[in-house]
N, C-alpha and C positions, 0 to 999 in steps of 0.2 A: 669204838678206839680209833683213832687216826693211824694211818700208815706211819706216822712220824713217831708216835708213842709205841707202836707195836715194834718199830725198828729199835727204838732205845730199849725195850725190854729184852729183845733178843740179844743185843750187843751187851747188855748188862753194864752200861756206862752208868758213871755217876750223876748224870744230868737228866732230870725229868720235868718236862714242861707239860703242865696238865691244867684242866679248867679249875679255876678258884672255886673254893667252897665257903660256906659261911664262918666255919673254923678259922679260915685263914686271914679274915678281915683285920683283926687286931695286929697281925704280923705285917700286913701289907702297910698300914697306917705307920707302924714303928719304922719300918724299912724305908718309907718315903720321907720321913723326917730325918733319919740318919744319912740318907743318901743327898738330900737337899741342903744340908747343913753348909756345905761348903759353897754352894749356890748362893743361898741367902746371905752368907758373910761377905761374898763378892760384892753382893748388891748393897750391903751396908757400907763397905769401903767405898764404892762409887757413889752412893747417894748421901753420905754422912748419916751420923746418928739421928739428927732431927727429922729429916724427911723420912729415913727408913722407918722410924718409930710410928711416924704418922701413917704410913701406908702398909708397913708390914709387920706391925707391933705383936700380932699373934700368928706368924706364919705357920708355925707348927700345927696349930688347931686348923687353920684354913687349909694346909695342904692335906693333912689327915681326913678332913670333910670332903675335900676333892675327890679323893681316892675312894672314900666309903660311899660317896654320893653315886660315883660311876658304877661302882659294884653293886649297889642295891638297885639302880635303875637298870643296868645290862650286865648281869652276872655272867650271862653267856659270852660276853665280851672282855673277859678278864682272865688272864692265864697267871699261873703261879710257876716258879722256877724253883726247883728242889735240886740240892747238891749234896751228894752222901745222906740222903734222907731228911735234910734241914731245908726249911723254906728260906731261900736266900734273895728272892726277887720275885717281881710281878710286872705285868704289862697290861696296860688297858687299850681297848681300840674301839673303833665304830666304824660302820659302813655306810656309805651314801649310794644306795643303789641307782639313783636318778643319774649320778655323776660317775658312776662306776669306779669310785675312789674309796679306798681303805685309809683310815686315818689312825696313826698311831698316837696314843695319848700319854698319861702319866707312865712311866716306867722307871725302874730302879734295881738295882743289884746291891745288896748290903756290902758297904765300903770294903770290908776285910774280904770280900770274894770277888771284887772287881778285879779286872786285868786277866781273867781266866777263860775268856770268850762266852761268858754265860749271857751277857747282854747281847752279843751277836747271835747267839742260838735263839734268844727270845725274839729277835726281829726276823731270823730266818723262819721260824715256826709262824709268826703273824703273816709274813709275807705269803707263806704256803696257804694260809687260812683265806687271805684275800683272792687268790687265785682260784681256790677252791669254791669260793661264793662269787665268782664271775668279776671280780674287781679287774679294771685294766690298769689302774694307777694307784699309788700308795704315796701317803704324804706324812711327813713328821716335821716338826718344829723344834728348834732349840736355840739357846743363846749363842753369843759370839764371843763371850767373856773367857777367861782362861778356865773358870770353874765348869764350863759346859764342853770343854775341849775333848774329854774323853767319850762323852756321848756323841759328838761329831765324828771322831774318829770310828766308833762302832757303827753308826750310820752309813758312813761312807764304806766300811767293810763289806756291807751287805748291798752296795750299788747305789745308794741315794746320792744325789748329786745336789749340791746348794744351787738354788735359782735366784734367790734374792734375799738381801738382809735389810733390816730395819733399824731406826734409831728411836728410842723413846726419850722425850724431853721432858723436864720438870722445871718449874718455875715457883719460887716462893712469893707469895702474893702479900 
């Protein structure tokens, strides 16, 4: 048990961040689809229906498979966030020992629980893990659109600074 979990139990707070287990996988997949709905709707609006359908026609299955694939390959790099005993979020991450870089991957909080600081707590816990594992740097990537704004705010709350942005271009052939 980490000092973070021990401290959480002592203070009897409503938030618990713990390692994921097999029983959590379906909830992680469900939360990912719920949380990414506005992001994919933003993409649909930006791309138009035709291009969106060609590239992201089954995004729910793709996103669920991404989350499940990470957990199945790296269960030790997946955490669950509980609030009042309910699974309300998750975060995946990876470590590059050679670069001394911790990388935050897919992460989400169920929409009705957003705005309570739970995402910030997830990031703080993962940053602690990165330090414990000897990482010197941390990385996270997100979009610049309005739908990603809450994620950007949460990342900046824990000290991330944007370094550069990119633009993705599409052209109908």
